[in-house]
C-alpha positions as CSV (number, residue, x, y, z in Angstrom):
1,A,15.7,45.4,82.7
2,K,16.9,42.0,82.5
3,R,13.4,40.6,83.0
4,W,10.0,41.4,81.6
5,I,6.3,40.8,80.8
6,N,6.1,40.9,77.0
7,I,2.3,41.9,76.9
8,R,2.1,40.7,72.9
9,K,3.2,36.7,74.1
10,S,0.9,36.8,76.8
11,Y,-1.9,38.5,75.1
12,G,-1.7,35.7,72.3
13,N,-1.1,32.8,74.5
14,F,-4.2,33.9,76.9
15,Y,-6.6,34.9,74.3
16,K,-5.2,31.8,72.0
17,V,-4.9,34.1,68.8
18,P,-1.8,33.6,66.4
19,R,1.1,36.0,66.3
20,N,-0.3,38.2,63.9
21,Q,-3.0,39.3,66.0
22,T,-1.0,40.4,68.6
23,K,0.0,43.9,67.1
24,L,-1.0,47.0,69.5
25,T,-4.2,48.4,67.6
26,I,-5.3,45.2,66.8
27,M,-5.3,43.7,70.7
28,L,-7.1,46.8,71.2
29,E,-9.5,46.6,68.6
30,N,-9.9,42.9,69.5
31,L,-11.0,44.0,73.0
32,G,-13.5,46.8,71.6
33,M,-11.1,49.6,72.8
34,N,-9.8,52.2,71.0
35,Y,-6.2,53.5,70.3
36,D,-5.6,56.6,72.6
37,G,-3.1,59.3,71.4
38,R,-0.8,59.7,68.8
39,P,0.3,56.2,67.1
40,H,4.4,55.6,67.8
41,S,4.4,57.8,70.9
42,G,5.9,56.1,73.7
43,L,4.0,57.7,76.0
44,D,0.3,56.8,74.1
45,D,2.0,53.4,73.2
46,S,2.8,52.6,76.9
47,K,-0.6,54.1,78.0
48,N,-2.3,51.7,75.9
49,I,-0.4,48.5,76.5
50,A,-1.2,49.5,80.0
51,R,-4.9,49.5,79.2
52,I,-4.3,45.7,77.7
53,A,-2.6,45.0,80.5
54,I,-5.8,45.6,83.1
55,R,-8.0,44.2,80.7
56,M,-6.1,40.9,81.0
57,L,-6.0,41.0,84.5
58,Q,-9.6,42.0,84.6
59,D,-10.4,38.6,82.8
60,G,-8.3,36.4,84.6
61,C,-4.8,36.5,83.2
62,D,-1.8,35.9,85.5
63,L,0.5,38.0,83.8
64,R,4.3,36.7,84.7
65,V,7.5,37.3,83.2
66,N,7.9,35.7,80.3
67,E,11.4,36.8,78.5
68,R,14.6,38.1,79.9
69,I,18.3,38.5,78.9
70,H,21.1,36.4,79.8
71,G,24.4,36.7,78.6
72,G,23.3,39.2,76.3
73,Q,20.9,36.8,74.8
74,L,16.9,37.0,74.4
75,M,15.5,33.7,76.4
76,T,11.9,32.9,76.7
77,V,10.8,32.1,80.7
78,S,8.6,28.9,80.7
79,S,5.3,30.5,82.5
80,S,5.6,27.8,85.1
81,S,8.8,28.8,86.1
82,P,9.2,30.2,89.4
83,L,10.7,34.0,89.6
84,E,13.9,34.2,90.8
85,G,14.2,36.6,94.2
86,A,10.5,37.6,93.6
87,P,7.4,37.0,95.5
88,A,4.5,35.7,93.6
89,P,2.6,39.3,92.8
90,Q,-0.4,40.6,94.5
91,F,-3.0,42.2,92.0
92,P,-5.9,43.6,93.5
93,R,-9.3,42.1,92.2
94,Y,-10.6,44.3,89.6
95,R,-14.5,45.3,89.1
96,N,-16.5,45.1,85.7
């Protein structure tokens, strides 16, 4: 993967919270969710991150690629930058 969504950055920007409020358990807690599974289990962490992403989409967040690797260096991608070679994602509308 050369491009990805850093959910911590997206969460912090969307909900306007400082970086110290973007730890997985804190994000879940602030959204009124409990951690499901074993902490630090890759699969369980991924499922919980997906739950956060779904909630952000439901709340109106436009999740976009915000980090990439270029020449071996981590780079931040501007949220206003078009995605290279990829059409805009089409997310279904979620009901609350």
